[in-house]
PDB file of N, CA, C and O in Angstrom:
ATOM      1  N   MET A   1     140.003 155.658 120.881  1.00  0.00           N
ATOM      2  CA  MET A   1     141.279 156.834 121.082  1.00  0.00           C
ATOM      3  C   MET A   1     141.435 157.229 121.926  1.00  0.00           C
ATOM      4  O   MET A   1     140.450 157.877 122.281  1.00  0.00           O
ATOM      5  N   ARG A   2     142.665 157.259 122.997  1.00  0.00           N
ATOM      6  CA  ARG A   2     142.677 157.839 124.075  1.00  0.00           C
ATOM      7  C   ARG A   2     143.539 159.101 123.810  1.00  0.00           C
ATOM      8  O   ARG A   2     144.391 159.129 122.921  1.00  0.00           O
ATOM      9  N   SER A   3     143.294 160.047 124.555  1.00  0.00           N
ATOM     10  CA  SER A   3     143.798 161.682 124.576  1.00  0.00           C
ATOM     11  C   SER A   3     145.047 161.501 124.987  1.00  0.00           C
ATOM     12  O   SER A   3     145.394 160.757 125.905  1.00  0.00           O
ATOM     13  N   ARG A   4     145.780 162.217 124.277  1.00  0.00           N
ATOM     14  CA  ARG A   4     147.163 162.196 124.377  1.00  0.00           C
ATOM     15  C   ARG A   4     147.816 162.331 125.868  1.00  0.00           C
ATOM     16  O   ARG A   4     148.854 161.755 126.190  1.00  0.00           O
ATOM     17  N   GLY A   5     146.909 163.339 126.893  1.00  0.00           N
ATOM     18  CA  GLY A   5     147.013 163.411 128.049  1.00  0.00           C
ATOM     19  C   GLY A   5     147.123 162.219 128.697  1.00  0.00           C
ATOM     20  O   GLY A   5     148.167 162.061 129.329  1.00  0.00           O
ATOM     21  N   SER A   6     146.438 161.465 128.707  1.00  0.00           N
ATOM     22  CA  SER A   6     146.532 160.037 129.415  1.00  0.00           C
ATOM     23  C   SER A   6     147.495 159.372 128.830  1.00  0.00           C
ATOM     24  O   SER A   6     147.989 158.530 129.580  1.00  0.00           O
ATOM     25  N   LEU A   7     148.065 159.432 127.537  1.00  0.00           N
ATOM     26  CA  LEU A   7     149.209 158.544 127.280  1.00  0.00           C
ATOM     27  C   LEU A   7     150.481 159.019 127.955  1.00  0.00           C
ATOM     28  O   LEU A   7     151.396 158.307 128.369  1.00  0.00           O
ATOM     29  N   VAL A   8     150.413 159.969 127.986  1.00  0.00           N
ATOM     30  CA  VAL A   8     151.547 160.735 128.959  1.00  0.00           C
ATOM     31  C   VAL A   8     151.523 160.439 130.019  1.00  0.00           C
ATOM     32  O   VAL A   8     152.630 160.089 130.428  1.00  0.00           O
ATOM     33  N   GLU A   9     150.461 160.388 130.988  1.00  0.00           N
ATOM     34  CA  GLU A   9     150.486 159.828 132.191  1.00  0.00           C
ATOM     35  C   GLU A   9     150.829 158.635 132.453  1.00  0.00           C
ATOM     36  O   GLU A   9     151.239 158.329 133.573  1.00  0.00           O
ATOM     37  N   GLU A  10     150.717 157.750 131.445  1.00  0.00           N
ATOM     38  CA  GLU A  10     150.748 156.302 131.678  1.00  0.00           C
ATOM     39  C   GLU A  10     152.433 155.931 131.023  1.00  0.00           C
ATOM     40  O   GLU A  10     152.943 154.816 131.136  1.00  0.00           O
ATOM     41  N   GLU A  11     152.975 156.875 130.484  1.00  0.00           N
ATOM     42  CA  GLU A  11     154.354 156.725 130.450  1.00  0.00           C
ATOM     43  C   GLU A  11     155.212 157.145 131.649  1.00  0.00           C
ATOM     44  O   GLU A  11     156.292 156.640 131.956  1.00  0.00           O
ATOM     45  N   LYS A  12     154.527 158.220 132.333  1.00  0.00           N
ATOM     46  CA  LYS A  12     155.299 158.779 133.241  1.00  0.00           C
ATOM     47  C   LYS A  12     154.998 157.239 134.678  1.00  0.00           C
ATOM     48  O   LYS A  12     155.883 156.755 135.384  1.00  0.00           O
ATOM     49  N   VAL A  13     153.637 156.886 134.671  1.00  0.00           N
ATOM     50  CA  VAL A  13     153.926 155.999 135.571  1.00  0.00           C
ATOM     51  C   VAL A  13     154.890 154.488 135.185  1.00  0.00           C
ATOM     52  O   VAL A  13     155.583 153.823 135.955  1.00  0.00           O
ATOM     53  N   ARG A  14     154.678 154.325 134.041  1.00  0.00           N
ATOM     54  CA  ARG A  14     155.573 153.470 133.324  1.00  0.00           C
ATOM     55  C   ARG A  14     157.275 153.611 133.893  1.00  0.00           C
ATOM     56  O   ARG A  14     157.857 152.896 134.708  1.00  0.00           O
ATOM     57  N   SER A  15     157.673 154.542 133.297  1.00  0.00           N
ATOM     58  CA  SER A  15     158.566 154.755 133.977  1.00  0.00           C
ATOM     59  C   SER A  15     159.084 154.743 135.292  1.00  0.00           C
ATOM     60  O   SER A  15     159.968 153.997 135.713  1.00  0.00           O
ATOM     61  N   HIS A  16     158.706 155.286 135.676  1.00  0.00           N
ATOM     62  CA  HIS A  16     158.672 155.400 137.697  1.00  0.00           C
ATOM     63  C   HIS A  16     158.365 153.942 138.076  1.00  0.00           C
ATOM     64  O   HIS A  16     158.767 153.536 139.166  1.00  0.00           O
ATOM     65  N   LEU A  17     157.634 153.067 137.199  1.00  0.00           N
ATOM     66  CA  LEU A  17     157.906 151.893 137.958  1.00  0.00           C
ATOM     67  C   LEU A  17     158.965 151.083 137.715  1.00  0.00           C
ATOM     68  O   LEU A  17     159.537 150.300 138.473  1.00  0.00           O
ATOM     69  N   TRP A  18     159.247 151.464 136.109  1.00  0.00           N
ATOM     70  CA  TRP A  18     160.673 150.946 136.025  1.00  0.00           C
ATOM     71  C   TRP A  18     161.907 151.594 136.383  1.00  0.00           C
ATOM     72  O   TRP A  18     162.853 151.130 135.747  1.00  0.00           O
ATOM     73  N   LEU A  19     162.198 152.452 137.137  1.00  0.00           N
ATOM     74  CA  LEU A  19     163.363 152.929 138.099  1.00  0.00           C
ATOM     75  C   LEU A  19     162.734 152.438 139.500  1.00  0.00           C
ATOM     76  O   LEU A  19     163.665 152.157 140.254  1.00  0.00           O
ATOM     77  N   HIS A  20     161.868 152.298 139.925  1.00  0.00           N
ATOM     78  CA  HIS A  20     161.551 151.325 141.170  1.00  0.00           C
ATOM     79  C   HIS A  20     162.326 150.202 140.859  1.00  0.00           C
ATOM     80  O   HIS A  20     163.390 150.037 141.456  1.00  0.00           O
ATOM     81  N   ARG A  21     161.863 149.229 139.824  1.00  0.00           N
ATOM     82  CA  ARG A  21     162.590 147.862 139.549  1.00  0.00           C
ATOM     83  C   ARG A  21     163.859 148.102 139.215  1.00  0.00           C
ATOM     84  O   ARG A  21     164.486 147.045 139.274  1.00  0.00           O
ATOM     85  N   ARG A  22     164.536 149.008 138.890  1.00  0.00           N
ATOM     86  CA  ARG A  22     165.974 149.043 138.704  1.00  0.00           C
ATOM     87  C   ARG A  22     166.556 149.384 139.870  1.00  0.00           C
ATOM     88  O   ARG A  22     167.740 149.072 139.996  1.00  0.00           O
ATOM     89  N   GLU A  23     165.907 150.065 140.940  1.00  0.00           N
ATOM     90  CA  GLU A  23     166.706 150.556 142.535  1.00  0.00           C
ATOM     91  C   GLU A  23     166.455 149.307 143.020  1.00  0.00           C
ATOM     92  O   GLU A  23     167.435 148.773 143.541  1.00  0.00           O
ATOM     93  N   ASP A  24     165.484 148.703 143.010  1.00  0.00           N
ATOM     94  CA  ASP A  24     165.481 146.957 143.522  1.00  0.00           C
ATOM     95  C   ASP A  24     166.382 146.492 143.074  1.00  0.00           C
ATOM     96  O   ASP A  24     167.272 146.493 143.925  1.00  0.00           O
ATOM     97  N   ALA A  25     166.757 145.991 142.021  1.00  0.00           N
ATOM     98  CA  ALA A  25     167.943 145.033 141.316  1.00  0.00           C
ATOM     99  C   ALA A  25     169.216 145.617 141.890  1.00  0.00           C
ATOM    100  O   ALA A  25     170.049 144.775 142.224  1.00  0.00           O
ATOM    101  N   ILE A  26     169.605 147.156 142.112  1.00  0.00           N
ATOM    102  CA  ILE A  26     170.731 147.442 142.611  1.00  0.00           C
ATOM    103  C   ILE A  26     170.836 147.168 144.166  1.00  0.00           C
ATOM    104  O   ILE A  26     171.840 146.887 144.822  1.00  0.00           O
ATOM    105  N   GLY A  27     169.432 147.339 144.604  1.00  0.00           N
ATOM    106  CA  GLY A  27     169.897 146.870 146.152  1.00  0.00           C
ATOM    107  C   GLY A  27     170.340 145.482 146.424  1.00  0.00           C
ATOM    108  O   GLY A  27     171.203 145.118 147.222  1.00  0.00           O
ATOM    109  N   TYR A  28     169.486 144.649 145.498  1.00  0.00           N
ATOM    110  CA  TYR A  28     169.651 143.211 145.603  1.00  0.00           C
ATOM    111  C   TYR A  28     171.089 142.773 145.190  1.00  0.00           C
ATOM    112  O   TYR A  28     171.778 141.962 145.809  1.00  0.00           O
ATOM    113  N   ALA A  29     171.463 143.482 143.967  1.00  0.00           N
ATOM    114  CA  ALA A  29     172.818 143.311 143.908  1.00  0.00           C
ATOM    115  C   ALA A  29     174.005 143.477 144.922  1.00  0.00           C
ATOM    116  O   ALA A  29     174.978 142.724 144.891  1.00  0.00           O
ATOM    117  N   HIS A  30     173.877 144.465 145.788  1.00  0.00           N
ATOM    118  CA  HIS A  30     174.639 144.539 147.037  1.00  0.00           C
ATOM    119  C   HIS A  30     174.547 143.765 148.215  1.00  0.00           C
ATOM    120  O   HIS A  30     175.136 143.976 149.276  1.00  0.00           O
ATOM    121  N   ARG A  31     173.580 142.642 147.882  1.00  0.00           N
ATOM    122  CA  ARG A  31     173.450 141.567 148.958  1.00  0.00           C
ATOM    123  C   ARG A  31     174.376 140.329 148.572  1.00  0.00           C
ATOM    124  O   ARG A  31     174.723 140.050 147.424  1.00  0.00           O
ATOM    125  N   PRO A  32     174.666 139.732 149.569  1.00  0.00           N
ATOM    126  CA  PRO A  32     175.648 138.669 148.981  1.00  0.00           C
ATOM    127  C   PRO A  32     175.033 137.392 148.077  1.00  0.00           C
ATOM    128  O   PRO A  32     175.694 136.797 147.225  1.00  0.00           O
ATOM    129  N   THR A  33     173.383 137.033 148.493  1.00  0.00           N
ATOM    130  CA  THR A  33     173.127 136.259 147.737  1.00  0.00           C
ATOM    131  C   THR A  33     172.844 136.306 146.573  1.00  0.00           C
ATOM    132  O   THR A  33     171.824 136.926 146.272  1.00  0.00           O
ATOM    133  N   SER A  34     173.732 135.598 145.401  1.00  0.00           N
ATOM    134  CA  SER A  34     173.619 135.492 143.943  1.00  0.00           C
ATOM    135  C   SER A  34     172.128 135.060 143.463  1.00  0.00           C
ATOM    136  O   SER A  34     171.673 135.529 142.419  1.00  0.00           O
ATOM    137  N   GLY A  35     171.559 134.367 144.070  1.00  0.00           N
ATOM    138  CA  GLY A  35     169.947 133.948 143.744  1.00  0.00           C
ATOM    139  C   GLY A  35     169.073 134.944 143.346  1.00  0.00           C
ATOM    140  O   GLY A  35     168.279 134.836 142.411  1.00  0.00           O
ATOM    141  N   ASN A  36     169.278 136.329 144.355  1.00  0.00           N
ATOM    142  CA  ASN A  36     168.457 137.204 144.366  1.00  0.00           C
ATOM    143  C   ASN A  36     168.646 137.760 142.647  1.00  0.00           C
ATOM    144  O   ASN A  36     167.809 137.977 141.771  1.00  0.00           O
ATOM    145  N   ILE A  37     169.982 137.848 142.668  1.00  0.00           N
ATOM    146  CA  ILE A  37     170.394 138.810 141.281  1.00  0.00           C
ATOM    147  C   ILE A  37     169.859 138.176 140.006  1.00  0.00           C
ATOM    148  O   ILE A  37     169.258 138.813 139.141  1.00  0.00           O
ATOM    149  N   SER A  38     170.101 136.979 139.957  1.00  0.00           N
ATOM    150  CA  SER A  38     169.654 136.397 138.887  1.00  0.00           C
ATOM    151  C   SER A  38     168.079 136.224 138.370  1.00  0.00           C
ATOM    152  O   SER A  38     167.607 136.083 137.242  1.00  0.00           O
ATOM    153  N   SER A  39     167.451 136.299 139.748  1.00  0.00           N
ATOM    154  CA  SER A  39     165.775 136.270 139.200  1.00  0.00           C
ATOM    155  C   SER A  39     165.448 137.548 138.940  1.00  0.00           C
ATOM    156  O   SER A  39     164.659 137.935 138.077  1.00  0.00           O
ATOM    157  N   ILE A  40     166.307 138.447 139.993  1.00  0.00           N
ATOM    158  CA  ILE A  40     165.847 140.097 139.089  1.00  0.00           C
ATOM    159  C   ILE A  40     165.936 140.079 137.559  1.00  0.00           C
ATOM    160  O   ILE A  40     164.956 140.281 136.843  1.00  0.00           O
ATOM    161  N   LEU A  41     167.506 139.757 136.976  1.00  0.00           N
ATOM    162  CA  LEU A  41     167.544 139.984 135.830  1.00  0.00           C
ATOM    163  C   LEU A  41     166.941 139.291 134.942  1.00  0.00           C
ATOM    164  O   LEU A  41     166.803 139.675 133.781  1.00  0.00           O
ATOM    165  N   SER A  42     166.427 137.966 135.485  1.00  0.00           N
ATOM    166  CA  SER A  42     165.633 137.282 134.388  1.00  0.00           C
ATOM    167  C   SER A  42     163.912 137.990 134.614  1.00  0.00           C
ATOM    168  O   SER A  42     163.087 137.875 133.708  1.00  0.00           O
ATOM    169  N   HIS A  43     163.654 138.536 135.626  1.00  0.00           N
ATOM    170  CA  HIS A  43     162.561 139.386 135.675  1.00  0.00           C
ATOM    171  C   HIS A  43     162.550 140.486 134.803  1.00  0.00           C
ATOM    172  O   HIS A  43     161.508 140.750 134.203  1.00  0.00           O
ATOM    173  N   ASP A  44     163.694 141.257 134.625  1.00  0.00           N
ATOM    174  CA  ASP A  44     163.822 142.522 133.940  1.00  0.00           C
ATOM    175  C   ASP A  44     163.681 142.210 132.242  1.00  0.00           C
ATOM    176  O   ASP A  44     163.352 143.006 131.363  1.00  0.00           O
ATOM    177  N   ARG A  45     163.988 141.010 132.138  1.00  0.00           N
ATOM    178  CA  ARG A  45     163.921 140.667 130.342  1.00  0.00           C
ATOM    179  C   ARG A  45     162.603 140.492 129.838  1.00  0.00           C
ATOM    180  O   ARG A  45     162.455 140.173 128.658  1.00  0.00           O
ATOM    181  N   LYS A  46     161.229 140.732 130.896  1.00  0.00           N
ATOM    182  CA  LYS A  46     160.284 140.003 130.483  1.00  0.00           C
ATOM    183  C   LYS A  46     159.600 141.166 129.722  1.00  0.00           C
ATOM    184  O   LYS A  46     158.557 140.967 129.099  1.00  0.00           O
TER     185      LYS A  46
END
């Protein structure tokens, strides 16, 4: 069993990474190439 502290840290890291992925997706969405958007969206579903 892992301690509760490490689980909380893990959640922080996970949400932090998720936020960065969202920012990347938003950044790509503002670019003219639609290929980037679809690849980001399909990557997000995993």
